C-alpha positions in Angstrom: 30.0 37.3 -36.9 30.0 34.2 -34.9 28.3 33.9 -31.6 31.1 32.0 -30.1 32.3 33.0 -26.4 35.6 33.0 -27.6 35.1 35.1 -30.8 33.2 37.5 -28.8 35.4 37.8 -25.6 35.1 41.4 -24.0 32.1 41.7 -25.8 28.2 42.3 -24.8 25.7 40.2 -26.2 22.0 41.5 -26.2 19.6 38.7 -27.1 16.3 40.1 -28.4 13.4 37.9 -29.0 11.0 38.2 -32.0 7.4 39.5 -30.9 5.5 36.4 -30.9 2.0 35.7 -30.6 0.5 33.7 -27.6 0.4 30.3 -27.5 -2.3 28.7 -29.9 -4.8 25.9 -28.8 -4.2 23.1 -30.5 -7.0 20.5 -31.7 -7.1 16.9 -30.4 -6.1 15.6 -34.0 -3.2 17.8 -34.5 -1.6 16.7 -31.2 -2.3 13.1 -31.8 -0.5 13.7 -35.4 2.6 15.5 -33.7 2.6 12.4 -30.9 2.7 9.7 -33.5 5.1 11.8 -35.8 7.6 12.6 -33.1 10.1 9.9 -31.7 11.8 10.0 -28.3 10.4 10.1 -24.9 9.7 13.7 -25.4 6.6 12.9 -27.0 5.2 11.0 -24.4 2.4 12.5 -22.2 2.7 12.6 -18.2 0.1 10.9 -16.3 0.3 13.2 -13.2 -2.0 16.3 -12.9 -1.7 19.6 -11.6 -4.2 21.3 -9.7 -2.8 24.5 -9.8 -1.1 24.8 -13.2 -2.8 25.0 -16.3 -2.3 22.2 -18.7 -0.9 24.4 -21.7 1.4 23.2 -24.5 3.7 26.3 -25.5 6.3 26.6 -27.9 9.6 26.8 -26.5 11.5 29.7 -28.1 14.8 28.6 -29.5 17.8 30.2 -30.7 16.1 30.4 -34.2 13.6 33.0 -33.0 16.0 35.3 -31.6 18.7 38.1 -32.7 22.1 38.5 -31.0 23.3 41.6 -30.8 27.3 42.1 -30.2 28.5 45.1 -28.6 32.2 46.4 -28.1 33.0 47.5 -24.4 32.9 51.1 -25.5 29.3 51.6 -24.7 25.5 50.8 -26.1 25.8 53.7 -28.7 27.9 51.1 -30.9 25.7 48.2 -30.7 25.2 46.2 -34.0 22.6 44.0 -34.7 23.4 40.9 -36.5 20.8 38.4 -37.0 21.8 34.7 -36.4 21.4 32.0 -39.0 17.7 30.4 -38.5 18.0 26.6 -38.2 15.5 24.1 -37.7 15.5 22.9 -34.5 14.3 19.4 -33.2 11.2 18.7 -31.0 13.6 18.7 -28.0 14.9 22.2 -28.4 12.4 24.2 -30.3 9.2 22.0 -30.4 6.7 21.6 -27.9 6.8 21.6 -24.1 5.8 17.9 -24.1 5.8 16.0 -21.0 7.6 12.9 -20.4 6.0 9.6 -19.0 8.9 9.5 -16.4 6.9 11.3 -14.0 5.8 8.2 -12.4 9.7 7.6 -11.9 10.0 10.3 -9.3 8.7 9.9 -5.6 8.2 12.6 -3.2 9.1 11.6 0.5 7.0 12.2 3.5 7.7 15.4 5.4 10.7 15.6 7.8 10.7 18.3 10.6 7.9 20.9 10.9 7.5 23.2 13.7 6.1 21.9 16.8 2.6 23.0 18.1 2.3 25.7 20.7 1.1 23.2 23.5 2.6 22.2 26.4 4.6 18.8 26.0 3.5 16.0 28.0 5.3 13.3 30.1 4.7 9.9 30.5 3.7 8.5 34.0 7.3 6.9 34.4 9.0 10.1 33.0 10.8 8.2 30.2 9.0 9.5 27.4 8.0 13.1 26.3 5.2 13.6 24.0 5.3 16.6 21.7 2.7 17.4 18.9 3.9 18.5 15.4 0.7 19.6 13.3 -1.3 16.3 12.8 1.7 14.2 14.4 2.5 13.1 18.2 6.0 12.3 18.6 7.5 10.4 21.2 11.1 10.8 22.4 13.2 9.0 25.0 13.8 11.4 28.0 17.4 9.9 28.5 18.7 9.9 24.8 16.6 12.6 23.3 15.9 10.1 20.4 12.5 9.6 18.5 10.9 6.5 19.8 7.6 6.4 18.0 5.5 8.8 15.9 1.5 8.6 16.0 -0.1 10.0 13.0 -3.6 11.5 13.3 -5.9 10.7 10.2 -5.9 13.9 7.9 -6.7 14.4 4.4 -6.3 17.5 1.9 -10.0 18.5 2.0 -10.3 17.9 5.5 -6.9 18.7 7.2 -6.3 18.0 10.8 -3.8 19.3 13.5 -3.8 18.4 17.2 -5.1 21.0 19.6 -4.8 18.9 22.9 -3.4 15.5 24.1 -2.9 13.9 27.3 -2.3 10.6 29.1 -5.3 8.5 29.8 -5.6 8.7 33.9 -6.9 5.5 33.6 -4.3 3.7 31.6 -0.7 5.0 31.4 -0.1 3.6 28.1 -3.2 5.4 26.3 -3.0 8.7 24.7 -6.3 10.9 24.2 -5.6 13.3 21.3 -8.0 16.1 20.2 -8.5 17.8 16.7 -10.9 20.4 15.8 -13.4 17.8 14.6 -12.6 14.6 16.4 -11.2 13.0 19.5 -9.0 10.0 19.2 -7.8 7.2 22.0 -4.3 5.7 20.9 -2.2 3.2 22.4 1.2 5.3 22.3 3.4 2.0 23.2 2.1 0.2 19.9 0.8 3.2 17.7 -2.5 1.5 17.5 -5.7 3.7 17.0 -8.3 2.6 19.8 -11.2 4.6 19.1 -12.4 7.9 17.8 -15.3 10.0 18.5 -16.7 13.1 16.8 -18.3 15.7 19.5 -21.0 17.7 17.8 -19.7 20.9 19.6 -18.3 22.8 16.7 -14.4 23.4 16.1 -12.5 22.6 19.1 -9.8 25.0 20.3 -8.7 23.4 23.4 -8.7 20.2 25.1 -7.4 19.4 28.9 -7.5 15.9 30.7 -7.6 15.3 34.2 -4.4 14.2 35.7 -6.3 11.9 38.0 -9.2 9.5 37.4 -12.5 11.4 38.1 -15.5 10.0 40.3 -18.6 9.1 38.8 -20.7 12.0 37.2 -17.7 14.1 36.0 -16.8 14.5 32.6 -13.8 12.6 31.2 -12.4 15.4 29.0 -12.7 19.2 29.5 -13.1 21.0 25.9 -13.2 24.5 24.5 -14.9 25.2 21.5 -15.7 28.1 19.1 -19.4 29.6 19.9 -21.7 28.7 17.0 -23.0 31.1 13.9 -19.2 32.5 13.7 -19.8 34.8 17.0 -16.6 35.5 19.0 -16.2 33.7 22.2 -15.9 30.0 23.3 -18.0 27.5 25.2 -16.4 25.2 27.5 -17.9 21.8 27.7 -17.5 18.4 29.8 -17.3 15.4 27.6 -17.8 11.6 28.6 -16.8 9.2 26.2 -18.7 6.1 25.9 -16.5 2.8 25.6 -18.1 1.6 22.1 -17.3 5.0 20.3 -20.6 5.9 18.8 -22.1 8.3 21.1 -20.7 11.3 22.9 -22.5 12.6 26.3 -21.4 16.2 26.8 -22.4 18.8 29.3 -21.9 22.7 28.7 -20.2 24.2 31.7 -20.2 27.8 31.1 -20.0 30.3 27.6 -18.2 33.3 27.6 -18.0 36.2 24.6 -14.1 36.0 24.8 -11.8 33.5 23.2 -10.4 30.8 25.8 -6.7 30.8 25.8 -5.9 28.4 28.4 -7.9 25.4 30.7 -7.0 23.4 33.7 -9.3 20.8 35.0 -8.3 19.7 38.9 -9.8 17.6 41.6 -10.5 14.5 39.7 -12.6 16.7 36.9 -14.6 18.3 39.6 -13.3 22.0 39.5 -12.4 24.1 35.9 -10.5 26.7 35.6 -10.1 29.0 32.3 -8.8 32.3 31.2 -10.1 34.5 28.5 -8.9 38.1 27.8 -8.9 39.7 31.1 -11.1 37.0 33.0 -10.3 34.2 35.5 -13.6 31.8 35.4 -13.8 29.1 37.9 -16.4 26.5 37.6 -17.3 23.6 40.3 -19.3 20.2 40.0 -21.5 19.9 43.0 -24.7 18.0 43.5 -24.7 16.4 40.1 -24.6 19.7 38.0 -22.1 21.9 37.3 -22.3 25.6 39.2 -22.4 28.9 37.5 -18.6 30.0 37.0 -17.1 32.7 39.4 -15.1 35.1 37.3 -12.2 37.3 38.5 -11.4 40.4 36.4 -7.9 41.4 36.3 -6.4 44.7 34.7 -4.4 43.3 32.2 -4.8 40.4 29.2 -4.0 37.3 30.7 -1.5 35.1 28.9 -0.9 31.9 30.8 -2.4 30.4 34.0 -1.8 27.2 36.3 -3.7 25.7 39.2 -2.4 24.1 42.4 -4.4 21.9 45.1 -3.3 21.7 48.5 -4.1 18.5 50.1 -6.0 18.7 53.5 -4.4 17.3 56.8 -5.6 16.8 60.4 -4.1 19.2 62.9 -3.8 19.6 66.5 -6.8 21.2 66.8 -8.9 21.0 63.5 -9.0 19.2 60.1 -7.5 21.6 57.6 -9.5 21.6 54.3 -8.2 21.1 51.0 -7.6 24.5 49.0 -6.9 25.4 45.5 -4.7 28.7 44.4 -4.5 30.1 40.7 -1.4 31.7 39.4 -1.7 33.8 36.4 0.3 35.7 34.0 -0.6 39.0 31.9 0.9 40.7 29.2 2.8 43.3 31.3 5.2 40.7 32.7 3.4 40.3 36.3 2.2 37.4 37.9 -1.0 37.2 40.1 -1.6 34.4 42.8 -5.2 34.3 44.0 -5.3 32.0 46.8 -7.9 29.9 48.0 -10.3 30.6 45.0 -11.0 27.0 43.3 -12.7 24.5 45.6 -14.6 26.7 47.8 -16.0 30.3 47.2 -14.1 33.2 48.7 -15.4 36.6 49.5 -12.6 38.2 49.1 -9.5 36.2 47.7 -6.0 36.9 49.0 -4.1 38.4 45.9 -0.2 38.5 45.5 1.8 40.2 42.8 5.0 39.3 41.7 6.6 41.3 38.9 10.0 40.6 36.9 9.6 40.1 33.1 9.9 43.1 31.1 7.2 41.4 28.5 4.5 39.3 28.8 4.8 35.8 30.8 4.7 33.0 28.1 4.2 30.4 30.7 3.8 29.6 34.7 3.6 26.6 36.5 3.6 25.3 40.3 6.2 23.2 41.5 4.3 19.8 43.0 4.6 20.9 46.7 3.1 24.6 45.8 6.1 26.2 47.4 7.4 28.0 44.0 6.5 29.2 40.8 8.3 28.9 37.8 7.9 31.3 34.7 9.4 32.2 31.7 9.1 34.6 28.6 11.0 36.7 26.2 14.1 37.5 28.1 15.2 33.9 27.6 15.4 33.2 31.2 13.7 30.7 33.8 12.5 32.3 37.0 12.0 30.3 39.9 10.0 32.2 42.5 10.3 30.7 46.1 6.9 32.3 47.5 7.6 32.2 51.3 11.0 34.1 51.2 10.7 35.9 47.9 13.9 34.6 46.8 14.4 34.6 43.1 16.3 31.7 41.2 17.4 32.1 37.7 18.2 29.9 35.1 19.7 32.7 32.2 21.0 32.1 28.8 18.6 29.6 27.3 18.9 30.7 23.6 15.4 31.4 23.0 12.2 32.9 24.5 10.3 30.6 26.9 7.1 29.4 25.2 5.8 26.3 27.5 6.9 25.0 30.8 5.7 21.9 32.2 6.5 20.0 35.7 6.9 16.3 35.3 4.6 13.9 37.4 7.4 13.0 40.2 8.9 16.7 39.9 12.1 15.7 38.9 12.3 17.5 35.6 11.2 20.6 34.0 10.2 20.2 30.3 10.8 23.9 28.5 9.7 24.4 25.1 11.4 27.5 23.3 10.5 29.7 20.8 13.1 28.1 18.3 11.2 25.1 17.9 13.1 23.0 20.6 12.3 21.4 23.9 15.0 21.1 26.8 14.6 18.9 29.8 16.3 20.4 33.1 16.6 18.5 36.6 14.8 20.4 38.9 17.6 19.7 41.5 20.9 21.0 39.5 19.2 23.0 36.8 21.4 21.2 34.3 20.1 20.0 30.7 19.6 16.4 30.6 17.8 16.2 27.2 17.4 18.2 24.2 14.8 17.6 21.5 14.7 20.0 18.4 13.2 20.3 15.0 14.2 22.1 12.2 14.4 25.8 13.4 14.4 27.6 10.1 11.7 30.9 9.8 8.4 29.3 10.0 6.2 31.5 7.7 2.6 32.0 6.8 1.0 30.1 3.7 -0.5 32.9 2.1 2.9 35.2 1.5 3.2 38.6 0.2 7.0 38.2 -0.4 8.6 34.7 -0.2 11.5 34.9 2.5 14.4 32.8 1.4 16.4 30.5 4.0 20.1 30.3 3.5 20.9 26.7 3.8 23.2 24.2 2.2 23.6 20.2 2.0 26.8 19.1 3.6 29.0 17.9 0.7 30.2 14.6 2.2 27.3 13.7 4.5 24.3 14.7 2.4 21.7 13.7 4.9 22.7 16.7 7.1 21.1 19.9 6.5 23.0 23.2 7.6 20.5 26.4 7.7 20.4 29.8 9.2 18.1 29.6 12.2 16.5 32.6 14.2 16.2 32.8 18.3 12.2 33.2 17.5 11.1 31.0 14.5 7.8 33.0 14.1 9.4 36.4 13.6 10.0 37.0 9.8 11.6 40.3 10.6 14.2 38.9 13.0 17.9 37.9 12.2 19.1 34.5 12.0 22.5 34.3 13.9 22.7 30.3 14.4 23.8 27.9 12.4 21.7 24.4 12.7 22.9 20.8 11.6 20.0 18.5 11.1 19.8 14.8 10.3 17.2 14.8 7.4 17.6 10.5 7.6 16.7 10.2 11.1 14.6 13.6 11.6 17.2 14.5 14.5 18.8 17.8 15.5 22.4 17.4 15.4 24.0 20.6 16.5 23.4 24.3 16.9 26.0 26.8 16.7 26.3 30.9 16.9 27.8 32.4 13.7 27.5 35.7 14.7 27.3 37.9 18.0 23.8 37.0 19.9 22.0 38.2 22.6 20.9 35.2 24.5 20.8 37.2 27.6 18.2 39.2 29.7 20.0 42.4 28.7 19.1 42.7 25.0 17.7 46.6 24.9 19.6 49.7 24.9 19.5 52.1 27.6 16.7 54.3 25.6 14.6 50.7 25.3 15.6 50.3 21.8 16.0 46.2 21.1 19.4 45.2 20.4 19.3 44.0 16.7 21.5 40.6 15.9 23.3 40.1 12.6 21.7 38.2 10.0 23.3 35.4 8.3 22.5 35.9 4.4 24.8 33.5 2.7 26.3 29.7 3.4 28.6 28.0 1.2 31.2 24.8 1.7 34.0 23.4 -0.1 33.3 20.0 -1.7 35.4 18.2 1.0 33.3 19.7 3.6 36.4 20.9 5.5 35.7 24.6 5.1 32.7 26.9 5.4 32.0 30.4 4.3 29.2 32.4 5.7 28.0 35.8 5.3 26.7 38.0 8.1 25.0 41.3 8.0 24.0 44.0 10.3 22.2 47.1 10.0 22.1 49.8 13.1 18.7 50.4 14.6 16.2 53.1 13.1 15.5 55.7 16.2 12.8 58.1 16.3 9.1 58.0 16.6 8.5 58.2 12.9 10.7 55.0 12.3 8.5 52.4 10.1 11.2 49.6 10.3 13.4 48.1 13.3 16.6 48.5 11.3 18.1 51.7 9.1 19.5 50.0 6.0 20.7 53.4 4.4 23.8 53.8 7.0 26.3 52.2 9.1 26.0 48.6 7.2 28.2 45.7 8.7 29.0 42.9 6.5 31.2 40.1 7.5 32.8 37.3 5.5 33.7 34.5 7.6 35.7 31.4 6.9 35.3 28.2 9.2 37.0 24.8 9.7 35.5 21.9 10.9 36.9 20.4 14.2 36.4 17.2 14.1 37.2 16.6 18.2 35.1 19.2 19.1 32.2 18.6 16.5 32.0 22.3 15.4 33.0 25.0 13.2 36.3 26.7 14.1 36.3 30.4 13.0 39.9 30.9 10.9 39.5 34.1 8.9 36.9 37.2 9.3 37.1 39.7 6.4 35.7 43.2 7.2 34.2 44.9 4.5 34.6 42.7 1.8 33.2 44.9 -0.9 33.6 48.5 0.3 31.2 51.0 -0.5 32.1 54.2 -2.3 30.0 56.0 0.6 31.5 56.1 3.8 28.0 56.6 5.3 26.7 53.4 3.7 29.5 51.2 5.2 29.9 47.9 3.2 28.2 46.9 0.4 26.0 43.9 0.6 27.2 40.2 -0.4 24.4 39.4 -2.9 25.6 35.4 -3.4 28.3 33.2 -2.6 29.3 30.2 -4.0 32.4 27.4 -4.1 33.7 25.4 -6.6 32.7 21.6 -7.2 36.3 20.6 -6.3 39.0 22.5 -4.8 39.1 25.0 -2.2 37.8 28.3 -3.7 34.6 30.6 -3.0 33.5 33.4 -5.0 31.3 36.2 -3.9 29.3 38.9 -5.8 28.6 42.4 -4.3 26.3 45.3 -4.8 29.6 47.3 -6.0 29.5 45.4 -9.2 32.4 43.2 -8.6 33.1 39.7 -8.1 35.8 38.4 -5.6 37.5 35.1 -5.8 38.8 33.8 -2.2 41.6 31.0 -1.8 43.6 29.7 1.3 47.0 30.6 1.8 49.2 29.0 4.6 50.7 31.5 7.3 54.7 32.0 7.2 56.2 32.5 10.5 59.8 33.3 10.5 60.6 32.4 6.9 59.0 28.9 7.6 55.5 27.5 7.0 53.6 26.3 10.2 51.1 23.9 8.9 47.8 24.3 10.2 47.5 28.0 10.2 45.5 29.0 7.1 44.1 32.4 6.2 41.6 33.2 3.3 42.5 36.3 0.9 41.2 37.8 -2.1 42.8 36.7 -5.1 41.3 38.0 -7.8 38.6 41.0 -8.2 36.8 41.3 -11.4 34.4 44.4 -12.1 31.5 43.4 -14.3 29.4 46.3 -13.8 30.4 50.2 -13.8 29.7 51.2 -10.2 27.0 53.6 -9.9 27.6 57.3 -9.3 26.5 58.7 -5.7 25.5 62.6 -6.0 26.0 65.1 -3.4 23.2 65.0 -0.9 22.8 69.1 -1.4 22.2 68.4 -5.1 19.9 65.3 -5.1 17.2 65.2 -2.0 16.2 61.9 -0.6 12.8 61.7 -2.2 14.2 62.3 -5.7 16.8 59.8 -5.1 16.6 56.9 -7.8 15.9 53.3 -6.3 18.8 50.9 -6.9 18.2 47.3 -7.4 20.2 45.1 -5.8 19.9 41.3 -6.6 22.6 39.0 -7.9 23.3 35.1 -8.5 26.5 33.1 -9.3 27.4 29.8 -10.2 30.9 28.0 -11.2 31.3 25.7 -14.1 32.4 22.1 -13.5 35.6 22.7 -14.1 35.8 25.8 -12.4 37.2 27.7 -15.7 34.0 29.9 -15.9 32.1 31.7 -13.3 28.6 33.1 -14.5 27.1 36.1 -12.6 23.5 37.4 -13.0 23.0 41.1 -12.0 20.5 44.1 -12.5 19.9 45.6 -15.9 19.8 49.2 -14.7 17.7 51.7 -16.7 15.9 49.0 -18.9 12.9 48.0 -16.7 13.0 45.1 -14.3 15.4 42.7 -16.2 18.7 41.2 -15.8 22.2 41.0 -17.2 24.6 37.7 -17.3 28.3 38.0 -17.3 30.5 35.1 -18.1 33.7 35.7 -15.9 37.1 33.9 -16.1 38.4 33.5 -12.4 41.6 32.7 -13.3 42.4 35.7 -15.7 40.3 38.0 -13.6 38.3 39.2 -17.1 34.9 39.3 -18.0 34.7 37.1 -21.4 31.1 38.2 -22.3 28.0 40.0 -20.9 24.3 39.0 -22.4 21.5 41.1 -22.0 18.0 41.4 -23.3 16.5 38.4 -22.2 13.4 39.6 -20.8 14.2 37.4 -17.5 12.9 39.8 -14.8 15.0 39.3 -11.7 17.3 36.5 -11.1 16.6 34.2 -8.6 18.7 31.0 -9.6 21.6 30.5 -11.6 23.5 27.2 -12.9 25.9 25.6 -15.1 25.7 22.1 -16.3 28.0 21.2 -18.8 27.5 23.3 -21.8 24.6 24.9 -20.6 23.9 27.9 -18.4 20.5 28.0 -16.7 18.8 30.9 -15.4 15.8 31.1 -13.3 14.0 34.5 -13.2 10.7 35.9 -11.9 9.2 35.6 -15.9 10.9 32.9 -17.5 13.2 30.0 -17.5 16.1 30.1 -19.7 19.0 27.8 -21.0 21.7 29.3 -22.6 24.2 27.0 -24.8 27.5 28.7 -23.9 29.3 26.7 -27.0 26.8 27.8 -29.5 26.5 31.2 -28.0 22.5 30.8 -28.6 19.4 30.2 -26.4 18.7 26.7 -26.1 15.3 26.8 -25.1 13.3 29.1 -22.4 9.8 28.6 -20.7 7.8 31.5 -19.8 6.3 31.0 -16.3 3.1 32.5 -17.0 2.5 30.0 -19.8 2.9 27.2 -17.4 1.0 28.2 -14.5 -2.2 30.5 -14.0 -1.9 31.8 -10.7 0.4 34.4 -9.7 3.7 33.6 -8.6 4.6 35.1 -5.3 7.6 37.1 -5.6 11.0 35.7 -4.4 9.7 32.5 -4.3 11.6 30.9 -7.6 14.2 28.8 -6.8 16.7 26.8 -8.8 19.0 23.7 -7.9 21.2 21.7 -10.4 22.7 18.1 -10.2 25.8 17.9 -11.9 25.9 14.2 -11.5 22.5 13.2 -13.2 22.5 16.1 -15.6 19.2 17.6 -14.4 17.8 20.4 -12.5 15.0 21.5 -10.6 12.6 24.8 -10.6 10.5 25.3 -7.8 8.1 28.3 -7.1 4.9 29.3 -4.9 1.7 30.5 -5.8 -0.9 31.6 -3.1 -0.7 29.1 -0.5 1.0 26.2 -2.2 4.3 25.2 -4.2 5.2 23.3 -7.1 8.7 21.6 -8.1 9.7 20.4 -11.9 12.7 18.5 -12.7 14.4 19.1 -16.5 17.5 18.0 -18.6 19.3 21.1 -19.8 18.9 19.8 -23.6 15.1 19.5 -23.3 12.1 21.8 -22.4 10.3 18.4 -21.3 10.2 18.2 -17.8 10.9 15.0 -16.4 9.0 15.2 -13.0 6.2 17.6 -12.1 5.1 17.6 -8.4 2.6 20.0 -6.6 3.7 20.8 -2.8 1.7 21.3 0.3 3.5 24.8 1.1 5.7 27.4 -0.5 9.2 26.5 -0.9 12.0 28.1 1.2 15.2 26.6 -0.3 16.1 23.9 -2.6 18.8 22.2 -3.2 20.5 18.9 -5.1 21.7 15.8 -3.5 24.9 14.6 -4.3 25.5 11.4 -6.7 22.1 11.9 -8.4 20.2 11.6 -5.6 17.5 13.8 -6.3 16.9 17.1 -4.5 15.8 18.0 -1.0 12.9 20.8 -0.6 12.6 23.0 2.5 9.2 24.7 2.8 8.1 27.5 4.7 6.8 25.4 7.7 10.1 24.2 8.3 9.8 20.8 6.7 11.7 18.9 4.3 10.9 16.7 1.6 13.1 14.3 -0.9 12.3 14.1 -4.5 14.2 11.7 -5.8 14.3 8.8 -8.8 12.2 6.1 -7.5 14.7 3.5 -8.8 16.8 4.4 -5.6 14.2 3.5 -3.3 11.0 2.1 -4.5 12.8 -0.6 -6.5 15.4 -1.5 -4.0 12.5 -1.4 -1.2 10.4 -3.6 -3.2 12.9 -6.0 -4.5 14.2 -6.4 -1.0 10.5 -7.2 0.5 9.8 -9.6 -2.0 13.0 -11.4 -1.6 13.4 -11.6 1.9 10.9 -13.7 4.0 10.6 -13.9 7.8 13.2 -17.0 8.0 15.5 -15.6 6.0 15.4 -12.4 7.7 16.1 -14.3 11.0 18.8 -16.5 9.5 20.3 -13.3 8.2 20.4 -11.6 11.5 21.8 -15.0 13.3 24.4 -14.7 10.5 25.2 -11.3 10.9 25.4 -10.9 14.9 26.1 -14.8 16.0 26.3 -17.0 13.1 29.5 -16.3 11.0 31.7 -16.0 13.6 30.2 -18.2 16.7 29.3 -20.9 14.5 32.8 -21.2 13.0 34.5 -20.8 16.5 32.1 -23.3 18.0 32.9 -25.9 14.9 36.5 -25.2 15.6 36.2 -25.8 19.4 34.6 -29.0 18.9 37.1 -30.0 16.1 40.1 -29.0 18.7 38.8 -31.0 21.8 39.5 -34.5 20.2 43.2 -33.5 19.3 44.4 -30.8 21.8 44.3 -31.3 25.1 44.5 -27.8 26.2 41.4 -27.1 24.0 43.4 -24.4 22.3 42.0 -23.3 19.0 44.2 -22.4 16.1 42.9 -19.6 14.4 43.3 -18.7 10.3 43.5 -16.2 8.8 40.7 -13.4 8.1 39.8 -15.2 4.8 38.6 -18.4 6.4 37.6 -16.9 10.0 34.0 -16.2 8.6 34.3 -12.4 9.4 32.3 -10.4 6.6 34.9 -8.1 5.6 33.3 -5.1 3.7 35.2 -2.6 1.8 34.5 1.1 2.8 33.6 2.1 -0.7 30.8 -0.5 -1.0 29.2 1.1 2.2 29.7 4.5 1.0 27.9 3.5 -2.4 24.8 2.1 -0.7 24.4 5.2 1.4 25.1 7.7 -1.3 22.6 6.3 -3.9 19.6 6.2 -1.6 17.6 8.9 -0.5 16.0 9.7 3.1 13.0 7.7 2.7 14.4 4.9 1.6 15.8 3.6 5.0 14.5 -0.1 4.6 16.1 -0.4 1.2 19.4 0.8 2.6 19.2 -1.8 5.7 18.5 -4.7 3.3 21.3 -3.7 1.3 23.7 -3.3 4.2 22.5 -6.4 5.6 23.4 -8.4 2.1 26.9 -7.0 2.4 27.4 -8.4 6.0 25.3 -11.4 5.9 27.0 -13.4 3.0 28.8 -16.9 3.4 32.5 -17.1 4.4 34.6 -17.2 1.5 36.1 -20.7 2.7 32.4 -22.0 2.7 31.9 -21.1 -0.6 35.2 -22.5 -1.7 34.0 -26.2 -0.2 30.7 -26.1 -2.1 32.6 -25.7 -5.4 35.1 -28.7 -4.6 32.1 -30.9 -3.8 30.6 -30.0 -7.3 33.7 -30.9 -8.9 34.1 -34.0 -7.1 
C-alpha cells in the first residue's frame, strides 16, 4: 500500500519507530574516514562551539527505519501495519548529524530594547536630555524629540557581568556623568561617549549610589554609596567616597552601618547631609567638624518604600535671621505619606510630623517640588497625585496606563519625568500637565532567567515593514501572571517605540477593584496574525472570571465563564492605528454552557491573500475570509466583515459527563495545545493536536481549506507536546518537546528527525521550544531554553545538518522569520531583540563599503547628494546663460539631463528588505550609491570624448 497522502485520503497514518539503541560513540579514525568518504558541505565540521550542548553525533532516523500504519476512519481497531520498503538514504537524510562550516556565515546582532533599570531617570543641567539606564547601558534621549541620541556601554563580560546601580551628572562639570556598577565607578563624557576614568572601591558589592546635585565643600565626599555588609550578613554600609584625579586610589569613609537593606539614599547640602531609609527606619547623618556624626534614627510604623529630601534656604527677616532647614517625606507600603519637618540640618528633639493618605497600595515614588510647597507621589493606581501642603488640595493626573515607578523633577522645575511599570518614561510639563515626550523600550513581559515554565509572548513581524515588531504587552512588565491587553509597535532597526494601542478592554483608571476588593482582571491577548499585505490584523483575547473565596489559589477561575473574542482590525493610514472592523464572540463554542467558549489554541494566516485559520480546543479548525457588506442591493466599498467560511472537525469532541456521575476530583485532565500552519499555496493546512489517551504525544492532521476535509492524520511520532509547526515546500516541520521531526508530504514518510536530548545535555525548560520558517530562503530555526540560557539552530528541511548554531544569553520568548531571506528575529525573556542573519547581508556589504570608500570620497558623495548634482548643474547653466540671455533666465532641460538622481522605488525596497537590523552602515552606503551616481548626461559626454 502506498503512503502517499493522495492515496490514503481520509485515512490515519501512525508512524511507529523501531526501538533503537542509544547513539554509539565513534572513534576518531572512523569519524575521519567518514569525513573523507562523504561529499558535500554536510560532512564539514563547524568551528563554533556551545557551552551548554554536548557535542554528540547522532543518527538521524529516516523513513528507512520506520513503520507506517494506515488506518481507516472507522476506528483504531481496524489498524493495519504495513511495512514500508527500506531504502538507503544519503547522508543528508539518513546519515550522521553533521555540522556545516556555514556556521561562520551567520551573524548574531547586538541587543536591541531591554528593560530599563528601576532607577530614577536623570535630566541634564539644561533639561535638553534625559538619561535612562538599561542593564549595563546608559541611554541619552532628547527631551524634545524622544529620540535616542547616544548610548554609553559600561564594560561587561560573561564572567563578570555588570549592571548600572546608580548614575548622576557630575556637579563640577555638566558634560560628565558618574556611573556606578556593583564593582566599579566610572566617569564618562556623555557628550562624546568617552570613558575618562574608572575606580574600583574596596567596599564590597555596591547596591546604591547617590551624587550631590551641587559641588561640595572641602572635606566632604564626592559620592555617597551603599554596599552590602561583609561575610554575607544582611544589611548595608553607607560610605562617603572621594575619587582621586589619577584614578588609582580611592579615599572612603564609613558613615554608618545598618542591619537592614538600604533602599534609598539622598545626599544634600553639598554632601554634608545624608538621608537613607532601611526597612522601617529613617537614618540621617551630618558632617560637622571634619567628621561624620552618628546617624539619627526615626522608626516608622510600616515598611518604607520611597523617600525625598527638601532643603529650605535661609533668609533674613525683619527681626531675626531665618535658618536653613531640611524636611523629609517618606512613603510606606500601606499608601501613606509621612512628612518630618526640620530634621535634616539640625537635630530636632520632637520633629513635627504630617500624614497624608490617598493611595490604596504602596507608594512607589515621592518627590518635593523645587519650592517645597508641593509633594508629588505615584503608585499602582496609575495616577500622579500632586499635594498642596498649605491648603491640603490634591490635584490628579489619572489614566497614565501603568503603575508609577519613579518620579523626577527637572532642575528648572518645568517638567516631571515619570517612569512607569510598562517600561516607559513620559515627560510631563508642570504647568499644563501634558506629556511632551515619551520614551519606551520593548514592553513585553520581562521574566526571570531561571524559569520553571516558559511564558511565550504573542508577537509578529509586520509583513510589509519587517523592522516593525508587533507584540502583546501588559501594564506591568514584571507581572508574569497579569494580562497583556495592549499592542505595541516597536522599530527594531532604530531601537524606538512607535505606538501602543489597546486591543481589549483595559483598567487604566484608579477604579480597578470590585466592591469586595477583588482585582478586576483584564482580557489577555493570546494570539496575533496579519495578512501578507499588512492591511488586516487578527487578534485573539481571552478572559476568565476572578476566583472568589479564601481558598482560591489563583487570581482567575479557568473552569467557568470563559470569554474568547476573535477580532479583525484594519490599518487606518491617516490615524496610524488599527481600526476594529469585526468582533466574533465565541468563535469556538463549548458543549458546556458553564464553560463559555473554548480556547483558541493557534491562529495563522496564508502567505498570500486574505485568509485566517483558527484551531480551538473543540477539535475544529475554522477558516475566516472577508466579505463585503451589502446595503439595499448594492455593495458599498469599504464596508467589510469577516465570517467563518469553513469548519473542519479534525478530532472528536470530548464527552462531558454529568457532575452527579463524575466528581471534580476524578475528572480527567484534558490536555489542550495546538499549532497550525498553511502551505505556500494555501492548499493545505497542517494542524497539530494532543493524542488523547496515549501518553503525552501529538497528532498531525493534514486538512484541505478549500474542501473542508481531513486528508490525513499521523500519529505515534513520539513528539511530545507540539510547540511549533511549519510547511516548507514538500516538508512539514514539527517541533515537539522531545524531538524535531521533518515529514515529507510527497513521499509520505519521515525525512529526518532529531531527538532533543541527543543534542543537549541540560533539561529543556517546558514550553521554551520555538520554531520559525523562512519560505524565501527555505530555512527554519529552532530555539529552546535550558536553565538560565538559550540556543538557536538553523536548518534546511532536506538535511539534519545545522547551518548555524548560536548560544543565547537568555531564554527565548518568541522567534520569527524576516521576509526575503533576511534571517530570524529572537525576542528573549528580558525584552531584548536580536537578529540572526546571514553575514553576507551585513558583514560583506559593510566591509566592502568601508574598504572602498575613503574620507575624500565620502565628502564628495555628500556634496553630490545634497549640493553637487543639482547645484553644480544649475550654476554652470547660469554662467552659460549669462552671456546670451540678458534676463539671466535659464532654460531647464528634462529630467534626464538635470542631474537629479532618480531612483526607482523598487531599488530602494530591495536595499532595505535584504539588510538586517544591524547593517545600518551598509544600508546607508548602498542608498548613498544610488543617489550619488553621476548624471546620465555627464556619462554620455564622457563616452563621446572617448569615441573622438
